N, C-alpha and C positions, 0 to 999 in steps of 0.2 A: 628309507628314508632315516638318515643316522638322527639321534635324539640326544642331545647333552644332558649327560649325568653331572654329579657334583664336581664344580673343577673344572669341567668340560665346557668346549665351545664348538657350535656346529658351523662352520664356515661355507658361503657359497662361492666355490671356485671360480674367480674370473680369468686368473691364467695359471697352466700349468706348463713347465717346460720339460723336455725329454733329457735325458742324461746317458753318458757312456753305460753307468750300470745298470740303466733298463737294457739297454741292448746285449750286454754279456749275460744278465739274468733272464732274459728272454731266447737266448740261444743255448745255455749251459747251466741255466742256474746260478744259484750265487751262496757262499756261507752266512751271510746276513739276512737273506730274504728266504724262509721257508715258501714251500711250493704246494699247492697253488696259492697265491695270493692277489691282490689287487696289484695294479701296478701305478705310478707316479708318485712322486716325492719332494719335487720343487715348486711351490703354489704361492697364491697369495690371494684373496680374495674380500669378501664382505662378511662380517660376522651376522650369521642368521638367527642365532640362539644360544642363549647363555645359561650355563649350569647353576646349580644354586653353589654358591659362595665364590664365584668369579668375582675378581676384583680388577677395576682398570680399565674392563672392556665391558661395551653395550651394543646391541643389537644396532646395527647400521654402521658400525666401525670399518675402517679401511684397514686392513691388516696384513703382516706378511710373517712368516716363520719357518722354522726346521721342520724335519722330521723326528729329531729325538729330544731327548733331553735326560739327562744321569738320574740315577736313582738316591747318589748319595750317601749310601748306604755299604754296599760291596766292598771288598779288599782293594779293588782296583780303584773305585772314587776316592776311599781313604787316604790312599798314596798321591791323589792328584791326578790320575789317569782317569778322568773322566769320560775321555772318546774310547775307552776301553772296557766302559761299565758292562757287567756282566748280567744286568737285569733282563729278565725275559722278553719284557713287555719296553724296552728302550725305545726302538724304533715303530713308526708309525707309518705305512703304505697306504694309498688309495689317491692320490690326488687328480687321476684320470676320472671324474666323475664330476658331476654337477654341486654335490655337498661333499663335504669331507670333516669327519669329526675330529677334533684336535683333543688328544689326550690331557689330563690335566696337570701335568708334570711340564707339559712343553707349553701351555698356559702360562703357567708360574714364571717358566724359566727362560722360553726361548719364543715367545709370539711378542711381536711389535706393531704400535700402529704404523702405517705406512703415511711417509711424508705426502701432502699436496702435489708436490713437483713430480715425483717418482711415478711412473707408468706400472701399472698393475704387472706388466711382463720383466720390466728390469726388478721390481720389489722381488718377482719369484726366483731371481738370480742369488738370494742371500744364502741357501744352502750349499752349493759349490762354491760361492766366494769364501764361505766360511771355512771350509776344508783347506782352501788355498791359504789363506790367513795363519790356519793353525801350522801347515807344514813349514810355512816361511817362518813364525815364532820358534821353531826348533833350532835354527840356524843364527849366527851372528853376521849380518850382511853390513860389510862397509862400504862407503861411498866408493872407494875405485874398485870396487870388486867388479870384475866382469862374470856375468851370469849366462850361463847355456841353458835354453830350454828346450829340451828334447821332443816334439809333437807339438804341432800348432791347432790342435783339435779344442774345444771350448774350456779345458782345463790349462792347458798350456797358454792359452790366450789371456786368460785370467791371471797366471804368474806372469806374463808380459806387464799387465796393468799394475798387478801389488809390488814388483820389484820395481816397476819403475816411481810408484808412488815414497816405496823405501828408499831410494835415491842410488840406485846401483850405478856405476861407473858405465858400463857397456852392456847390453842385453843383446843376446845372440839367439835367434831362434832358428831350430832345425826342423822340418817338414817335408811332407811329400805331394801336396796339395798348394796349386800356385793360387788359388782363390784366399785359401787360409794364410799365407803366407803375405800375400797382399795388406790383408787385415791386420795382422801381426806388424806391419812396418807402420800402418795407419794408427795405431793405439799406442805405438811407442818403443819398437824394436830398433836397435841401430843396424843391426846386419840380420839377414835371412839368409838361408842355405836350402837350396832345392836339393834333399836329400835323395830326389830319384836320377837326378842328372850331374850332381857334384859330389867330390870325395869329402864327405864332414869333418874327417879327422883334418884332414890337409887344410882346409878352410879354418876349423876352428884353432889349430896353431898359428897359421898367418894370422888370426885376428888378434891372439894374445901373445906374439913374441916366441913362440915354442913352447910357452909354459904350461896352457891349457885354463881352463875356466876355475875360476875359483869356488864357484859353485854351478854343479850340475843338477838340474831337475828333470826327470826322466817321467815324462808324461804319456808314455804308449800303451804301457802294459804288455812290450814283448822281448820275450824273454833275450834274444840277440841286441836287442837296444840296452837292456839291463847291463849286459856284458860287457859293450862298447864302452858304456859311459864312465869305467875307471881310466880308459885309455884317454878320457878327455877332460879329465880334471888337474888343477893343479897340484903341486906339493904342497899338503896340508890343508887342503880343501875337501870339499863335502859334497856327497850326491845324494839327493834327496829320490827316495825311488817312489814315486806317487802310484806310478800308474800299476795294478794288482795283476798278479798272473793265477792261473789256475791251481787249486789245492794240490800239491804234490810235485810242483816244478821244482827243478833243481838246477842253480845258476853257479855259474864257475868264473872265478877272479884270479888273477895274477896275485899271490900271496905277498910277493916281494914288494909289488906297488902298494897294496894296503899297508905292509908294516914299514918298509923303509922310505916312503914317502908320505906317512902318517896321515892315510885317506879314510875318512870316515862316510860310512856307508849308513843312510837314516832312512829307514821305513818310517812313513806316517801313513795314517788312516784317522778319517772322520774329523770330529771338532771337539772344542769343548765351549761352556757358555760365555768365557771371556774372548774366545775368539769368533762365536757368533756376533756378539755385542760389539766389537772391533769392526766385524764383516757389515754390520747395519750402519756403524757411523761411515763406512767407507761409501756406501750406497747414497745414505741421506745427505751427506755433505756434497756429493756430487763429484769427491776426488777420482772415483773410479766410476766410470761410465760405460754400461755393459749393451745399450742398444744395439751397436754394430754386432753383436753376438748374435741375434736372434735374427735367424734368416729364411723363416716361413711360419706361417700360422694356418692352423686347420680347427676343426671340431671334431668333437668325439668320432661323430661317424666316417672321417677320415683317417683313423687309426692306422689302416693297412697301408694305406699310402704314407703315414709318416714311419712306420717299422720299415718300408721300403726303403726309405729316404735317407733312415739311419743305417741301414746295411750297404747303401749304395756309397755313402760317406762322403757327398758334397754337401750337405749342410752342415750348419755348426749347433745352435741351439733351435729347436723348433717349438713354437708354442700353440698348445692345444687350449683351445676356449671352447669348454662343455658347451654353453648353451649360444655360441655366436659373439660378435661383437655388438 
């Protein structure tokens, strides 16, 4: 049973969500997750214990937070790159549990009271939404822009929601699972492409008058898709490389395309405090509604079933409720 030290809070976890990072770490490890480790990092719950010096929270508060906060002291933080903070204790893991201790830095910077109208499962979506918001903050999206989102998993679908809020002119989603593409259409995609049956390049060119998408967001974490993305972006456009690949992977791109068509390839990772606040505001205001992305609910006793479903790929987000509803 965790205990709250100075500045810390212990949360009774009411809802924790699965993430593609969980599956990658389970299968092959992860550069930001030293093994062995506790799993789970998207969660919400009730304050169970408050440590000395904590301000703004008390026992019984319904809260939501993310799994990290920057140190503010390292070279990266001083350069404004909070998401690349090098502090060894930047991250906190272990939300697949009945109780979770939230470190002082997270309590101070990245914990919020849950709005009454937001369910615990929706509140647990704060962390992945903050990642999406941060990535899109790195580009200038104009109202007439066409956005292509490659991959209709949880992150791809969150990109649909946020680019719709930002006013994208046309949103195209490419994916391989019919159920996910159906949800993409439901939440705001203008065009969906079944990559298992259709020529993605041909369809994208058809939908963009032959010019390609102004913004391409790669959400699959597959080498082939990384390399294909530069063929789908318009001249002067940007490709966000969101889906991570294993360390040591090398990609090849057409250098003439990058140089003469002035293509920007932008890697993005994690989030900043301002992105977390923006994501919280999107959830709290109801401008982004994530309920349809949660496709199952299980207890901790069912974690084997949860992992099997993630491997199978027919789910989107699965909720883990440690002590049952």
